[in-house]
N, C-alpha and C positions, 0 to 999 in steps of 0.2 A: 838294802834290806832294812825294814823299819823295826826299831826296838819298841816294844809295847811299853807305854808309860806307866801303867798301873799294875796289871796282873798278867799272869800267864797260867795256862792250864797245865796239869801235870803231864809230863812227856816221858814215856816209858821206853827204855832201851831194850829191844828184843824181848819183851815180856818180863823185864826185870822190874821189881818194885823199888823205885828210887826213893831216896830220903828227901822229901820236900818239906820246907818249913812253911807253915800256914800263918798268914797274917790277916788282920781284920780288913786290910785294904784289898785282899785278893788271895788267890791260892799261893802265889809267891811274889814277893816284892821285887821290883826291878832294881838293878844296881843304880847308884846315884852318881858314880864318879866316872862314867864312860863319857867319851867325847862324841858329839853328834856325828862327826865324820868317820868315826871308828867305834861303833857301839859294842858293848859287851854282849855276846850272844849266849854264853853259858858259863857256868862255874863248876869246876870239878875239885872237890876238896877246897884248898885255898888258892887254886890256880884259875885264872880267867881265860876264856876263849873269846877273842875279839873277831870282828868281822874280817879283819885283814888275815887272821889265822885260817878262817874258813875259806876265803878266796885263794889263799896259797895252797890249801889242801885240795881244792877243786882244780886249780891250775896244774898241780903236780899229777893229777889223774888224767890230764889231757882232754878235759871236757870242753866242747865248743861252746861259745857264748850263747848260741841259740838254744842249747840244751839246758841252760841254767834258769829254769823256772823255780817258783817257790817251793813246790813239792820236792824237786830234786835237791834244793839247798837244804831243806829240812832233813832229808834222808842223809845227805853228806855230813850235816852237823851231827847227826846220830852216830855216824861212823867215826867222826872226829872225837866225839866224847868217849866212845868205846876205846879208841886208840889211846886217849889220855889216861883212861882207867888202867889199861894194860901197862902203860909207861910208869905210872905211879906204883902199881903192884910189883913190877920188875925191879924198880929202884929200891923198894923196900926189901926185896929178897936178894938184892945184889946180883941180879941176872939181866940178860937181855930179854926183850919181849919174846923173841922166838924160843928162848930157853924156858921161860915161864910157861908159855903155851904148851910146849912139849911136856913139861912136868905135870901140867894139869891133865892132859890127855892120858898120860901114863898112870895117873893116880888110881888107886884101887877103888872099886865101887863103894866100899865101906867108907873110905876117906871122903869121897866126893859127896856121898849121900848126906854127910853131916853139914854141908853148906846150906844151912836153913836159918832164917832169922824170924823167930816167932813174932817179934814186934812189928814185922812188916804186914802181918795179917794175910799171908798167902801160903798155900801149901805148894812147895817147890818140888817138882819131880826130881828124884835122885838121879845122878848121872849114871851112865853105863846102860847096858841092855834092858835092865828092869824099868828104866825111865820110859821106854818107847812103847807107844800104844800098839805098834804093829811089828811083828818079828822080822819082816822083810825090809825094814828101813835101812838105808845105806849106812856104812861105817861112818861116812862123813857127817851124817845127821847125828849119829851117836856122839861124835867128837864135838859137834856144834853145841849139843845140849850140855856136855861137860864144860865147855867154855862159857856157856851162858850161866850155868850155875856158879862158876867162879866169878864172873862179872857181877852176879848178884851180890856175892860177898864183898867184892871191891866197891860196889855202889853204896853199900852200907858203911864201909870204912871211909870212903871219900864221897860224901853226899853231893849229888848232882842237882843243879838248878838250870833250867832252860828258860831263857827270857824272850823267846819268840813263839808264835803259835805252833803247837805241835802238828805233825803230819796227821792226816786223816786216812783211815783204812776203809776199804770197801768190803763189807761183809755180806755174804749171800743170805737172804732170808727165806729162800725157797724151802717149803715143806717144814719150816720150823714152827713149834708152838708159839703163838702170839696172843697177848691180851692187851687191851687198850685200843683206842681209835686208830684206824689206818692213817688218818690225816694228822695225827699228833705231831707237834713241832719237834719233839725229841724222841729218838729211838734208842732204847737202852738194851743192849745185847749182853747176855751173860754166858760165858763159856764155863761150864761147871761140871763137877764130878760128885755124884751122890754119896760117895764114900769119903769124900774130902772133909776133914774136920773143920777147916776154915770156911768152906762153902756152907756147911751146916750152921756154923756160928754166925754167918752173915744174914741168915734168913730173917730175924727180927728187924734188922736194919732195912732190908729189902721191903718188908711189909710196911714199914714206916714210910719209905719212899713211895710205894704204891698208893698209900692213903693220902699223902701230902700232895701228890701230883696227879690225882684222878682226872682223866680227860686230857691231860697235857703230855703224858709219856706213854709210848707204846713199848711194852716189854717183850723181849724175844729170848728164848732159851736155846742154847747150843750145847750139844753133848760132847764132853771130853773126858771119858773114863780113862784114867791112867792105869797102866798094866800093873803098877805097884799095888793096886786095889783089886784083889782077886774077884770080888763079887759085884764090882761097879757096873760092868757092862750088862749083867743080867738085870740090874735095877733100871738102867737106862732103857733097856728093851721093854721092861714091864711098864715104864712110864708112857712109852709110845703106844703100847697096847691099850692103856687107859685113855690115851688121846683119841684112839679110834671111837671110843664111847663118850667123847666130850668131857673127860674128867682129868685131863693131864695135870692141870695146876693143882687140883686137890690131891691127886696121887703123889705129885712131887712133894707137897707138904708132908705127906705121911712118910715118904722116904727119908726126908731130912730129919723128921722127928724120930725115926727108928734106924739110925745109921748102923747100929750094931747087929742088925738081923736082915740080911737080904737073901735068905734061903728061899727055895721055891715055895715052900709051904707058907712062909711069911709074906711073900709077894702076892700069893693067892688070898691070904687073909686080909691084906690091905685092900684088894679089889672087892672082897665081900663087904668090908667096912663101908665102901662107897656105893654098895648095892649095884656093882657092875654085873653084867651077864657073865657068869663064871665060865660057862662053856666057851663062849667066844674069846674070853680073855685067855683061858688055858690054851686054846688052839693057837692063838697068836704067839704066846710064849713058846710053845713047843715047836712052832715053825721057825722061830727066831726071825720073825717077819721083817723086822726093821734093822737087821744087822747092817745092810748096805747104807742106810740113812745115817746111822751112828758112825760108821766108818767114814762117810763123806764129811761129817762135822770134824772128826778127828784129823783127817787129811787137811781140812781147811785150817784147823788150829796149828798144825805143823807148818803149813805154808805161811802162816802169820807169825811163826816163831814163838808161839806161846809155849812156855816151859812149866807153868804152874797154874793152879786153880785156887780161887776163882779169878778170871780175867774178864774185864768189862770193856765195852766200846759204847761210848755215849756220843751219838751222831758221828761215829767213826773214830772218836778219840779214845785211845787206849788208857785204861786204868787197871793196875794190877793189885790184887789183894782185897781183903775184907776191910775196907776203909770205913771211917765213921760216917754217920748220917750227915753231919755238918760238911764233911768233905764232898760228898756226892751232891748235897744241896747247893753248894757254891758252883760246882760244875754245871749242874742242870739249870740253875738260875741264870748263869751266863749264856747258856745255849738259848734259853727262852728269850733273853734280852736281845740277842743277836738276830733272832728270827721274828721279831715283832714287825 
């Protein structure tokens, strides 16, 4: 496994916004004291993970050598980093890892919902039933979201750095609103919630990205209304009704500009502001015509283990939170360089 000599892209653990230090030489500088035959692959807090650690972790899971491709190793490194976070958290609490996980699962909704780090720039879904976009999600998924929220907290306490290329995710673009050329070298996918504060806060940065990379980036919007936001799904439905009339992106802007009012009358007023056919728009809303499409995006987000909004995928590489323009600029520029 090759250690990258200069830079690495941000690598997110199960949709957690990790603490990455930015340097002028790249998104995160590689360590300098590793040995060529046993490079450092990651750092969690003050502890390093070496290639030998990853190999031992993989061997302990009984994986055959022919299964050990780069994608699998990236995935196993992610698991190893999460395990290290749990170990550090358990040590701090004077518990075993199993005891800590059990205590997290048993934590009250109010306790777990406080695990939020505003500086990360992401709105994190609170743990427990209110987190889940669908009432029929299994108990295990509820527990997984509770664990993810606590891992988010641990990742802020023990900053994580990954020194190899992050894994890439496959995102379905079928039926999603898109702007930008189809053959653009960079595809920028945004999973967002119209009622999410950080999603709204990010919009000026997104507009700056759109203007800076005109013709080079294709932008895709994916719907992830969290059930903690009572009016979000109605707003997402309305945006797709506007999409029917070719005005999704303009309507989307109005929704983010007016996050405090997603009443039916307001949604209709926004449509009138764009001179949409009100009769067609109202019929679309009343039928809840795009409920299945929104649910499909939500299910995809759950499958990708996204626990907060906004979450982005740049050519399949996950970035969580409303990061700065400079942050996205470095990621996009590297992607453009790779694809020349």
